[in-house]
N, C-alpha and C positions, 0 to 999 in steps of 0.2 A: 504494500500500500504506500503510495507516495503522496506528497503534498498536493499533487495535481488531481488526485481522485477523492480528496476529502471535501467536505462541505465548505464552499467559499465563504459563507457567512461566519462559520466557526473560525476559520483561519483569519479573517479580517478583524474579527471582534477582539476577543481576549488575547489573541496571539500576535496581532499587529501585522498580519501577512496579507494586506490588500494589494492587489496588482492593477487595479483600475480606480478611477475616481468614484468614490462612494457618495459624496455629497457635493455636487457642483457649486451650489450656493455658498457653502462654507469655504470651499477652495477659492472662490472668487473674492470673498472677504479677506482671506489670507493674502491673496495677490495684492489687493489694494493696500492692506496694512504694510506689507513688505515694501511696496513702492513708496509709500509715505516715509518709511523709516530708512530707506536705502539699504535693505537687507538682501544679500545674494547668498544662496546656498551652495556649498561645495558638493561635488559628487563623491560617492564612496571611492570611485576610481582615483579622483584627485587626492583624497586623503591617504590612499594607499601608496600613491606615487606623487609626492608633493612637487616634483620637478615639472609636473603638468599643470600646476596652478598658475594662472595668468599673473604676470608681473604687475605689482601694484594692488593685488587683491587684498592683502593685509592692510595696505595703506600705512598710516602712522599710528595704528592702534597700540595703545599701551597694553602689554600682555596681561596685565592684572585688572583691566577695565572691561565693563560689559559693552564692548564695541563690536559691531557686526564683522569687522575685519578679523576678529579673533576666531571666527568660525573656520577660517582658512589656516589656523594654527592647531586645529583639533587633530593632530597627528603626532607621530613619534619623532619627527625630524626637526625638533627644536632644541636649542641649547638653553641655558638658564636665563639668558637675556631675551629669549624669544626669537632669536635669529635662526634661520634655517641652516641645517648642517647636512653634509652629504651622507652620513651614516648616523643612525640613532645613537645618542649618548649611552655608553655602557662601560662596564668595568669587567675585567677577567680576574677572578679571585684566585690567588696562588695557593699552593699547598701549605705555605707557612701560616696562612689564615685558616684554611678549611680543614687541614689535617688529612686530606685525601689527595691522590695523584691527579684525578680528573680536573681539568679546568672548569670552573663554574662561571658562566657568562651571565651577568645581571644587567638588564636593560632598565633605564631610569624612567619612572613615570612622573616624577615631579617637574619635568620639563613642559608639561601641558599647561596651557594658559588658564588664568583666573583662579583655579582651585589647586594648582600644583599637585595634581593626581590624575591618572589616566581615566578615571571614571567619567570625566566630561565627554570622552569619546562615546561611552555607552549611552549617555544622556542624548547626545546629538543623534546617534544611530537610531534610538527609539522614537524621538520626536519628529525628525525630518520626514519619514515615510507617512506618519499620521497627518502632517500638514499638507503634503503634496497630493494625498489621496482625498483630502477634504474631510477627514475624520476629526482632526483637531482644529478648532477655530479660535485663534488668539484674541478675537474680539469678544468672545463670550465664555470661553472655557478657562478654568484654573487648571494648570498642569500639576498633578499630584505625583510626587516622587518618593516612593517607599524605599527605605534604605537603612543601612547601619552607619551611614555617614557620608562617604565620598560621592556616591551616586546622587544623593539628595542635594549635595552642594553643586555637583555638576548640573543637575536639573535646574536648580535655581539660576545658575549662570546662563544656561542655554535659554531658559524661559525669558530672562531679561533681554537677552540679545534679540530674541524673536518677538519682542514687544508684547509679551503676555505675562500673566501673573503665575508664579510658581508657589507650590506648597511642599515643604520638606516634612517627611515623617521619619523619625528615627528614635531609637531607644534613649531614654533619659540618661542612661549610664555611660554614654559615649564620651569621648575626650572633650575637655573644656574648649580646646582649640577649634573643634568643629562648630560648636555653638557660637563661639566668638565670631567666626567667619559668617555664619548665618545671620547673626544680629546686624552685621554690617551690610549684607547684601539684600536682605528682605526689607521691603518697604514697611511692612507691618509684622514684625516677628511674633507679636502676641497672637496673631491669627494664622500666620503662614508658617510657623515652626511648631509642629505637633510632636510632643514628647510622649512616647508610649512607655509602658511599664517594662523595666528590665534592662538588660545589657545586650551584648553581642549575640547571644544565643536566642533572643526572644523575637524571632521573625514572625511567628504566627500572630503575635499581638499587633505587629505592623499591618499584616493582612486584614485583621479584624477592623482596624481603624480605616483602612482603605474601603472595605465593604460598606462601612457606615457612611463614609464620604460619598461613595458612588450612588447613594440614594438621591443625591442632588444632581440633576443632569448638567449643572454647570461645572461639575468637577470631572476631570478626565484623568483616569488612573493610568500611569505609565509604569507598570510593574516589571522591573528589570528581570525578575525571576521567571517570567513567562513571555516576555516580549522577544520574539525570535530575531528581531533586528539587532538586539544586543549580541546574540550569537554570531549573526552574519557580519556585523561590523567588525568584530574582533577576528573572525575567520579571515576576512579580506584585508583589513587595515593592519591589525596587530600581527597577524600571521605573516604577511608579506614583509613587514618591518623586521620581525624577529628572524626570518629567513635571511634577510639582507645582513643583519648583524652577524649571524653565524658565518655566512660566506665571507664576510670581511675578516672576521677573526681567523678563519681557516687560511685565507689568502695571505695574511700578515704574520701568521704564527710560525712559518717555516715548516709546518706539518701538513702537507697536502693530503695525507691519509686521515686527518682528523675527521671524526664523524660526530654527528649530533645524536647522541645516544638517548637522551631523555629531556623532557620538558616538565618542570614542576610548577604547579599553580594551585594555590589555595582556591577552593571552588567558589566561595562567595555566592554570587548570583549565577555562576557558571558561564559568564561572558568571556573573561580572559582565557579560560581554558580551551575555548574554541580555537584559539591560535594553534593549539596542539594538533587539531584535526588537519590543518594545513601542513604543519611541520611533519606529521606522520605521512601525509601524501607525498611530500617532497623528499624526505630523508629517511623514512622508516623509523622516526623517533618514537620512543615510548612515552605515553602520556601518564603523568603521575598526578593524581588528584589528592589534594592535601587538606586536612582539617585539624581542629584542635583536639588533643588527646583528652582534654577535660570534657569534651562533648563529641564522642566518637560515633557520629551518625552513620557514616558509610562503613566504618570499620566493624562496628558492633551493633548497629541499629540502636545506638545509645543516645544519651541526652546529658545535659549538664550546663554549667556556666563557665565562661572563659573570657580572656581579655585580649585575644589576638584580633584587634579591631579591624574590621573590613572583610571578615569571612563568615558572615552570619550563617547559622546552621539549624540543626534539629529538623531539617527537611531536605528533600532532594529537589533542586530547581528543575522546572519543566524543560528548560533549555539546555540542561546538561546531557550531552551525548554519552550517557553512562556506558553503553555497549561498545564504545570505542576506547574505554579507559583501561590502562594496562596495570597500574599499580595504585594502591591506596596507602597513604602515609599519614600518620598522626604525629603532631608536634605539640609539646606541652607549652602552655603560656608561661610557665616558670622559665623556660629557655628564652622565649622572646622578650619577656619583661627584663630579665637579668642581663641578657646580652645587649639589649637596647641601652640599659644603664651603663654597661661596660663600654660600649662603642662610643658613647658620648662623654665619657669621663677621661680626665687626663691620665689617671692610673691605667685605665684600660688601653689607651693608645700607647702609653709607654711600654706596656707588656707586649703588645703586638709588634711594636718596632723592635724590641729586643729579640723577638722570634724571627725577625728578618722580613716582616711585612713592609713593602716599600711605602714611603711617605705618601706617594701619589695614590695608593690604594686606601690607606688609612683616611685620607682626606675625603674620600667618597662615602665614608660611613655616615656622613651627615645626611645622605640621601636614602638611608634605609629606615623605613618605618617598621612597625611591629609585624605587619604581614610580609614585608620584604625579608625580614630576618627569618620568619617562618618558612618562606619559600627556599631560602638558602639552606636552612637546616634540613628541609626535605631533600634537597639536592645531595647533601652530604650523606644522609641516610640511604638515598637511592643508590649512590655509588657503592656503598657497602653491601646493599642487598643484591645488586646485580653484578658485583665483582668488576666494576669498571676501572679502567686504567688511564694512563696519561694520554692515550689517543682517543679517549671517549669524552667529549664535551657534554656538559649539562647546561641548559639554558633556563633562566627564570627571570622574574620581573620584580622590581621594587615599585610597588603600586604607588606609594607616596614616600615622603621623607620624614626624618626625625623631627622636623619643624612642627609637625602636627601632634607631637606627643610629650612635650616638656612636662605637662601636668601629670602624665602617667609615669614618667621616669622619676618624678619627684616622689610620687606615692611609693614606688618600688624602693627607692633609696631609703625612705623613712621606715617602711614596713619590714624590709628584708635585710637592710644593712645598717640600721640604727642611725641613719642620717649622714653617713660618710662612706666613701668607697675608696679603698686603698690598694696597694700593690698585691697584697695577699688575697684580697677579694677578687681582683682581676684574674689571678692565677687559678683560684678555685672555680670561678664561673666558667672560665675557658675549659678547664679539665672536666667539669661536670657536664657541660652542655655540648661542647664540640668534640673533644677527644673521646668522650664516653658515649657519644650518640650511637645507638645500635639499631637493629632492625626488628626489635620485638613488636613494635606497634605498626606493622606494615603487612600487606599481603600483595603478592603478585597474582593478579586476577585470573581466575578461570572463568569459563562461560557461566558457571553456576554463581560465582561471586558477583559477576555483573548483573545477572538476573535478579539476585537478591536485592541489590541496591536499587535497581530499576523499579522493582515491585514496591519498594518502600515509598516511592513517590505517589503511588495510587491514593494514599490516604489524604495527602495534602491536596492533590490536584483534582481528582475525580470526586471524592467524597466531600471535601471542604470547599473547594473553589469552583466546582461545577464544570470542570473541563470535559469536553466531549470525550467519551471513552475511546472512540475510534481514533481520535487525535492522539490520546495518551498512548495507545497501543502501537500506532504507526511509528512512533519514535524508536521502537526496538530495531528497526531495519536501517542500515546505512543508506539504503536507497532513499529513504525519507530525507535524511540530512543532505545527501547530494542534490536531491530535488529542490531543496530550499535555495540553493545558490543562484538559481535563475533570477530570484528577486533582485539581486544586486544590479544586474543589467537593466531590469525593468525600472527600478527606482532611479537609476542614473538617467535613463531616458526621460522619466517624468520630472526629475529635478531640472534638467535642461529646458524642458518645455515650460515648467513653472517659472524659471528665471527669465525666459524670453518674454513671457507675459508680464512679469514684473517690470522688465526694462522697457516694454512698449508704452507709448503714450496712451493715457486713458481717454 
């Protein structure tokens, strides 16, 4: 069963897979609004290959401002100043840091505009198809962005650029820095920032808030966990960028035999992990799905609370291509909290320098947030599980940087280290979490393992969220996922048509 044989209404509704204009009047109002505001949409193809973006598209836009030109920065080819670079910014972590022979390639997400996290790409990917098909009307809809933080921030940024009102829904226990940003960007934070009960693991509570808001037809829910444009945007844009990074590393490493053995990604909404589907197609790369050990949903059908912010869980996202997953890995938030504290401390950096980690690599640790450290730890564990060596590269992503977590590191410093972090603490943290990282909380997936995880999603999506059963089941087949990719070309054609109408005189 493919996307083409399923009910078009079911695909266009909850899943965001419309391939024609659904509401011409709504689309016409969007065209008029975009013309008034001078908004031009990039295509998915342009964001995947920014060299095709027309000169001057960004203009003089401040990368931190809600300026339409920043839509043309929603890709991986930015540096910290917002200038375009030939290869996405990344670092190759050496054995002196990781304790393994395999090079770990980390691509930096904090180069994205406005929110310094790559979730702004997911937000654009979800909203743009809804606009060009006439489903979302910026003149009458509030865009509702359910998230554990960065997607909601990305949604608020994209909403402002597209001249519409955004609403962020996220757990009250997320980092202070996320809420500080929202207070600055939302015109009315008291109404447009909705704090749900709990922390990182409490995704169902976010869904419940969305379902209540959806009773008002003026609210439009853009649920990253079931919007397949999230998957497709990352497959096309992130996947191509990551492949380019690997090819660059291989070409400059002096090792033409280097292979991309694995890609590790905390699942979160299961958007970013879609890049693994492309990497597997291109290089035969194994896809490693990562979660918190304190909430081992995929590993053990388990539950719990954790602090690896940005990887919400206790459910299986509808857009997760579970049947293409090769390894499941759990990482403890004790590791991410304590390594985050170490990486940002003078004692921790002294320790790493003494181990022979180059200063240039140590300097990049400012760009590792909690989920980035989680992804790196999963890469270390994957190398040990699969017996990888120096010719086997592992690629992963730093979703955001340390700048989003000072308040969290302060808590860890006080609660676990008594308010100070010294040389002995650095040595102990490194030994405990890096050198002693083992493979106990991992599985190399069999077909039965994949089926178990896939089936777990039934309770969230069919029973709770009303997803059509035929849609849910169709996702077992890779034919379904390959069939989705046609939407990218369709949407790009529709974006070009939309832009032409915006540019035309009224």
